[in-house]
C-alpha positions in Angstrom: 56.8 70.0 23.1 55.0 71.1 19.9 55.5 74.7 18.8 51.9 76.1 18.4 53.1 78.0 15.2 54.3 74.8 13.6 51.1 72.8 14.2 48.8 74.7 11.7 51.4 74.1 8.9 51.6 70.4 9.8 47.9 69.6 9.4 47.6 69.9 5.6 50.4 67.4 5.2 48.9 65.0 7.7 45.5 65.2 6.0 47.1 64.6 2.6 49.0 61.5 3.8 45.8 60.2 5.5 43.7 60.7 2.4 46.3 59.0 0.2 46.3 55.9 2.5 42.6 55.3 1.9 41.4 54.1 -1.4 38.0 52.7 -2.4 37.7 49.5 -4.4 38.7 49.6 -8.1 36.8 48.2 -11.0 38.3 47.8 -14.5 36.1 46.9 -17.4 36.5 47.2 -21.2 34.8 50.0 -23.0 33.8 50.7 -26.6 32.9 47.1 -27.3 31.2 46.0 -30.5 27.5 45.0 -30.2 26.7 41.5 -29.2 25.5 39.2 -32.0 22.5 38.2 -29.8 21.1 39.4 -26.4 22.2 37.4 -23.4 19.4 36.1 -21.2 20.7 32.9 -19.6 24.1 32.8 -17.9 25.7 29.7 -16.3 28.2 30.1 -13.4 31.3 27.9 -13.6 31.3 25.7 -10.5 34.8 26.8 -9.3 33.6 30.4 -8.9 32.4 29.8 -5.3 30.6 32.2 -3.1 31.5 35.3 -5.0 30.2 33.8 -8.3 26.9 32.9 -6.6 26.6 36.5 -5.2 27.3 38.0 -8.6 24.7 35.6 -10.0 22.2 36.8 -7.5 22.8 40.4 -8.6 22.4 39.4 -12.3 19.2 37.5 -11.4 17.9 40.6 -9.8 18.5 42.4 -13.0 16.5 40.1 -15.1 18.9 37.4 -16.2 18.2 33.7 -15.9 21.1 32.3 -13.8 22.3 28.7 -13.6 24.1 28.7 -10.2 27.4 26.9 -9.4 25.6 23.9 -7.9 23.2 23.5 -10.8 26.0 23.9 -13.3 27.9 21.1 -11.4 24.9 18.9 -11.9 24.8 19.8 -15.6 28.4 18.8 -16.0 27.9 15.5 -14.3 24.8 14.7 -16.5 26.7 15.7 -19.7 29.8 13.7 -18.6 32.0 16.7 -18.6 34.4 18.3 -16.2 35.1 21.9 -15.6 38.4 21.8 -17.5 36.4 21.0 -20.6 33.9 23.8 -20.1 35.5 26.2 -22.6 35.8 23.5 -25.3 33.5 23.9 -28.4 31.7 20.6 -27.8 30.9 21.6 -24.2 29.7 25.0 -25.2 27.5 23.5 -27.9 25.9 21.1 -25.3 25.2 24.0 -23.0 23.8 26.1 -25.8 21.4 23.3 -26.7 20.1 23.6 -23.1 19.4 27.4 -23.6 22.5 28.7 -21.9 24.0 31.6 -23.9 27.0 32.4 -21.8 29.3 31.0 -19.1 30.7 33.2 -16.3 34.1 32.3 -14.8 35.0 34.0 -11.5 38.4 33.8 -9.9 38.9 35.5 -6.6 41.4 35.8 -3.8 40.4 36.3 -0.2 42.1 39.0 1.9 43.5 38.8 5.4 40.0 39.5 6.8 38.2 36.8 4.6 36.7 39.6 2.5 37.5 39.4 -1.2 40.8 41.0 -2.0 40.6 40.8 -5.8 38.5 39.1 -8.5 38.6 38.5 -12.3 35.4 37.8 -14.0 35.1 36.6 -17.6 31.9 35.8 -19.5 32.2 33.6 -22.6 29.5 33.1 -25.3 28.3 29.6 -25.9 27.7 30.5 -29.5 31.3 30.9 -30.5 33.5 30.8 -27.3 34.3 34.5 -27.6 34.8 36.6 -24.5 31.8 38.9 -24.3 32.3 40.6 -20.9 35.1 41.0 -18.4 35.8 42.8 -15.1 38.8 43.1 -12.9 38.0 44.1 -9.3 40.2 45.0 -6.3 39.1 45.8 -2.8 39.8 49.1 -1.1 42.1 49.8 1.8 42.3 52.4 4.5 45.4 52.8 6.6 46.9 50.0 8.5 45.7 46.5 7.8 42.9 45.6 10.3 42.4 49.2 11.4 38.9 50.7 11.8 39.6 52.9 8.7 40.6 49.8 6.7 37.5 47.9 7.8 35.3 50.8 6.6 37.0 50.9 3.2 36.8 47.2 2.4 33.8 45.6 0.7 32.3 42.2 1.8 31.2 39.6 -0.7 27.8 41.3 -1.3 29.4 44.7 -1.9 32.0 43.2 -4.2 29.3 41.3 -6.2 27.2 44.4 -6.5 30.1 46.4 -8.0 31.1 43.6 -10.3 27.5 43.1 -11.6 27.1 46.8 -12.2 30.2 46.7 -14.4 29.0 43.6 -16.2 25.5 44.8 -16.9 26.3 47.3 -19.7 28.5 44.8 -21.4 25.9 42.1 -21.3 23.1 44.4 -22.5 24.9 46.1 -25.4 23.2 45.9 -28.8 
């Protein structure tokens, strides 16, 4: 049986533990970057980026970028007689640049136990010189026990993850 005098002293500790068990998604992006040599208007999505890359591309498209999606990029690679492994090679970047593509976005992601993204790394490379011009690391949130209602509330789906990643990419891609 609980002592009624002990219970009020217990609640602050319980609340502190519960609050510590819930964390929102985390985004890490570089800051204090030097200006871009040219504005980025057209971004190609590397084919292996999958659904998350396409969702990020949709967010970027909604913010005024011309986006070559993963399927169209696969078609480009076939027509240019290239494979994705060669995508970062100077010759490949030059061929893409000649077609008006200023950057290539690579997305690597891992699915969690609930098929929502668990983490993602996004890198954007310039076709002008092969330099990294934007990058984001993203990790999904968690809330309590895996699969609990609190956990489900804290975790972002593909669209939510894409929105957060795009928000972190936009200032990097628009810096002058």
